[in-house]
N, C-alpha and C positions, 0 to 999 in steps of 0.2 A: 363428724367427730369419730364415729366408728370406723370409717374408711381410713382416716389418718392414723388411728391407733393400730389398725391391722397392718398398714404399710410400714409403720415404724417398727413393729415387732418382727417383720420379715427381714429387715435390714441387718446385715452382718457388720460387725465392727472390724475395720481393717487395722492390723497391727504392723507397725514398722519396726523391724528388728535392727539392732545396731550392727554396723559392719564388723565390729570385734567378735560378736556372737556368730555371725555368718562365717567368718574366716576360721573361727575355732571349730565349728561344725565340719567344715571342709577338712580341717586337720585331723579330727577324730575319725572321720570316715576313711581318709587316706591311710592312716595308721592301721585301721582295722582291715582294710583290703590287703595291705602288705603282709600283715600277720597271717591272714588266711591264704597267702600265696596266690592271690588273684591279681597278677601283675598287669594284665591287659586292662582290667577295670581300674586299677590304681593309676595306670598311665593316663587314662581318659579323665579320671577325677582330678588328677594333679594339673593337667592342662586346663581344665575348666576353672580350677581354683586360681591359677596364675592369671588367666584372662580376667577374672573378676577382681583380682588384687590390683591389676594395673589401673583400674578406675577409682581406686581408693587412695587418698592422700591424707592420712591421719597418722600422727606420731604414736598414737596408742596401739596401732596395729603392727608396729615395727618388730616387736618381739615375736609375735605369732607369725609374721611374714618370714622371719629368718628360719623358723622351724619348717615352715611350708616350703621354702626354697630347698632345704636339705632333702625332704622326702620327695619333692618334685624331681630332683636329680637322681635320687635312689631308685625311684620307680622306672626311670628310663635306663638306668644302669642295669637293673635286673632283667630288663627286656633286651639288653645289648643294643641300645640305640642312643648312646650318649651323644653321638655327633649331631643328632637332630636338634638338640636344644642348645648348642654352643652359642649360636647367634642370639637366642633369646636370653641366655644368661648374661651375655655381654650387654644387651640392652637394659636388663634389670640392674646390672652393676652401675651403668651410667646414670640411671634414674636414682638409684640409692645415693650415688655421689652428689648429685644435684640437690637432693633433699636432705643431705647431711645425716643420712641414716648409717651411722658407723657400724652398728651391729650387722645390718644387712650387707654392708660393704665387705667386712671381713668374712662373712659366711659365703657370699657369692665369689669372692676372690679364691677361697679354698676350693669351692666347687669347680671353678674354671681351671685351677691348677690340676685338680684331680682329673678333669675332663681331658686336658692336654696330655698328662702323664699316662692316662689309660691307653692312649694311642701312640705313646713314645714320642710325643712332640715336645722335646725338652727345650729347644730353642725358642719356640713360641711361648712356652710357660715362663722362661726366664725373661723374655721381653715384657710380658704382661706384669710379672712380679716387680721388675725394676721400674716400670712406668706407672704402676698403681699408686694412688695417693697414700701418703703415710699418715697414720693416726695411732693413738694409744689403744692397745687391745682391751676389749671389754669382756671377752669370754675366754676363760682359761682353756676350755676344750678347743675352741677355734684357733687359739694361739699355738697349742700343741700340734694341731694338724698342719698349721702353716710351717712350723719348724720341721716337721717330718717331710713335707713336700720340698722344702728348701734343702734339706739334707740329701734327698734323692737327686735333685737338680745338680747340687755341688758335686756329688759323687760321679755322675755321668760326665761332668765338666773337668774331672781329674783334680778338683780342689778338695783333696781328702781331709785336710786339717779343718777347714770350715765345715765340711760335711760331718765330721766326727763330733764337733761341738754342737751342731744343730740337732743331730740324732740323739746324743746323750742327754741334751737339755730337754728334748721332747719326751724321752722315756722317763726322765726324772720328774717333770711337771705333770705327767699324765695321771689321772685318778687311778686309785688301786683297782677299782671295779673294771676299768678298761683294760682287761687282760690281753685281748687280741691285739689292740693297738700297741701295747708295750712289747708284745712278742715281735711284731713287725719292726718296731724301732730297734730292738736288740739284734735282730737278724741283720739288718743293714749296718748297724754299728759294728758288729763283729767283722763283717766283710771289709768295711772301711779301715778298721784297725789292722787287719791282716795286710791290706794293700799298703798301709803306711809302713809296715814292718814291725808292728807291735803284736804281742801275743796276749789275747784277753785272759783275764783271770778265770779260774775254774768256777768260782762262785757265781759268775754271770750265767753259766749254763745250769746251775743248780737252784735257781730261783723257784719259788713255790708256784706250781701250775705251769711252768715253762719247760720242764725237763724233756718232755716228749717232743715238743715242737722244735726245741733247739738241739736235739740230738744229732741231726745231720751236720749242723754247723760245728758242733763239738768235735765230731770225727774229722771234719775238714780242717779245723784248727790244729788238731793233733798231727795230721799229715803235713801241714805247712811247718809246724814246729820241728818235726823230725827232718824235713827236707827230702822226703821219699816221693819221687816223682811217680812211680808206679802205683803206690798207695793212693796218692792224690787223684790219679786218673781213675782208679777203681771206685773211689768214693764219689767222684763226679758223675760217673755212669750209674752208680747204684741209686743215687738220690737226684737224678736228672729231672724227674717229674716234679719233685718238691721245689727244686731250684727254679724251674721254669714257672711254676705257679706263683712263687714269691717275686719273680722278676729279677733274680740275681744271677741268672745263668751267664749273662755277658760279663758280669764282674768276676765270676769265678774263672773264666777264661784268662782274665788278666793276672790271676794269682799264680799261674804256671811259672812265670818268670821269678816270682818271689820264692817259690818252692825250690827252683834250681839254685837261686842265690843262697838260700839257707843251707842247702846241701853242700854247696861249694865252700861256704864259710866253715862248716863242720869238718870238711876234708882238709882245709888249710890249717885248721887248728890241730888236727890229728897227725898230719904228715909234714915233715920239714921239706921233703922232696918226693914228688910223685909224677909218674908219666901221664901225659894227656890221654892216652888210651885207657889207663886205669881210672882216670877222672870220668871219662865217658861211661865206663862200665859201672862205676859206683853211682853216678847220677842216673843211669838207666835211660840214656838218650836213645830213642827209637828213630834214628834218621839214617839216610843212606851213607853219609860220611860222618860218623860220630866224632872222630878225632878232630876234624876241622871245626865242627860245631863246638866241641869242648874248648878248643883254642880261642874261638871268638867269644865264647861265654866268659872264659877266664880273663881275657883281655878287657872286656867291658866291665867286669866286676872290679878289676884293678883300677880302671880309669874312674869308675864311680866311687871308689873308696870303700867298697864293701869288704874287700880282703886286702891284707898287706903282704903282697907277694910279687914275684917277677916270673916272666916266661922265658925259658931257654929254648928258643926256636930250633937251634941246631940239634940238640939232643931230644927235643920234644918233652921237656919237663916243666913242671910248675914248682918253683922254689919258694917256699914260705919263709918269711922273716920271723925272727924270734918275737914272741909276744911280750911286750913290756908291761910296766905297771899301768893299769887303766886309770888309776887315780892321778897320774901325772899328765893325763890328757884333759881336754875340755869337755869330755862326755859327762862326768858328774855335774859340772856346772850347768850344762845344758838341761839335764834332767831336773836339777833343782829349780832352774829358772822356769821350766814348763809347769812345775807343780805350783810355784808361787803365782804364776799367771792364771792358773786354773782357780786358785783360792780367791784371788782378787776379782776375777770375773764373776764368781759365785756371789761374793759380797756385793758387788755393784748391782747384780740382778736382784738380790734381796732388797736392797735399798730402793730400787726402782719399782719393786712390787708392792711397796708400802702404800696404803690407801689412807687419805685424810678427808675429813668432811669438807665439801666445797665451800669456799669463801668464809672459812672459819674466822679469819682475821677481821673481815668486814663485819661479820655478825657480832663479834665482840665489841668492835667500835660502835656499832649502832646501839648495842645494849647500854654501853657507858653513856652515850649521848642521851639516850632516852631517860636514864636514871638522873642525869644532870638536869634535863629539862623538867622532869617531875619535881625535883627539888626546888628549882627556880619558880615554878608555878605555886608550890606550897608557900614559899617565902613571899611571893607577890600577894597571894590571897591573905596571908597573915598580916601583911603591911596594910592592905586595904581595910581589913577588919579593924585594925588599931586606929586608922584615920576616922572610920565611921564612929567608933566609940568616943573619940575626942570631940567630934562635931556634935554628937548627941549630948 
C-alpha cells in the first residue's frame, strides 16, 4: 500500500487544452512579436500556427482563424515575401469554402487580392474576384477592404465610374479610427475623379487629420483645374516619391491629357480665334513640332466634344463658336440624373445593411402554437377533472 501511494503521488495529471485556447495563444504571441518588430520570429510563429490550424475543423475557431490569417499575411508582407504564401492562401480559401466558413472566405479573399495587387497582378486579381463564391458580408472592415481593392482594379481597367463609386463607398463605410485607410481611399478617389473630368471639392482635402497627407493631391488638383501643363509637370516631379509610394504614379501620367484638354477648353472660351502656334505656346507643349501637336490635340478635342470649335488648316487658326445658354443643353439634366442615381444607390445600400433577427417569423409562429397547445392542455385537464367529480 505504501508503494502504491508513493507511485500515485508522483504521477502528474495531464491537461488537454481546447483548440480555441491554443489558437488564441498563437494569436497573442504573433501580435506581440509584430509589435516588437521581430518579423522573422513572427513569420515562423505564423507558419506554425497555420500548420496547426489546418488540423482543426471546429466552427468555434472560425473567428480566431480569420484574425490569424490576417496576421499571417502581415508577417510575410513585413518581410517582403508575400509571394511565398500565395498558394497556401488559395488552399486555405478552398478549405474555408468547403466548410462554409464565410468570415474566413471574405478575409482570405481580401488577403489574396492584396497579395496580387502588391505585385501589380491586376488581371489575376480580377479573375479571382469574379470567380469567388458570392455571400453576404459579415464584417464591415473586410467589406471596406474589398471595396477598396475593387476600386483599384476598376481604376487600372479604365472603368472610372465604377471605381469612383467603390472608393467613395469604402471611405464612407470605413470606421473613423481607420484614418490611414480613409486617407488611401481619398487619394485614389481624387485621382479617379480627375481622370473622369471632375474637380473634387476643397472640403475633401481639409478633413481632420488628412491635410498633410492629401497636400500633394491638392496641388495636383489645382494644376489640373487651371490646365497648366508646366505646373503639372513640376508637381509630378516634386512629389514623385509620394506618388510612387501610394502606387498612383502610373495614373498621374494619364492625367497629362486631361490637363491639356482643360487648358484647351479655357483657351477656346477666352478667344474666338487664335493661331495654333499661340495655342502651343499657351499650353507649353515641349515637343519638336509644337504646332503639329497642337493641331492634332485640337482636332481630337473637337471630335470628342470637349470644345465647340473648328480648325482653319489654311490659315492655321482655331476658331471657337459662340457659347450658348448651357441650360438649353442636356448637361443640367445629366447632372441631375447622376445625383438622383447616387441618392437611390445610397438608399438601397442602407436598406440592404439593415439587420433582422434570424427566423423571427418562425419564432413568432412557434410561440403562438405553444400558447395554443398550453390552452388546449388546460381545457383537457379541466374536462377530465369535471368527469372525475361527476363519477365520484
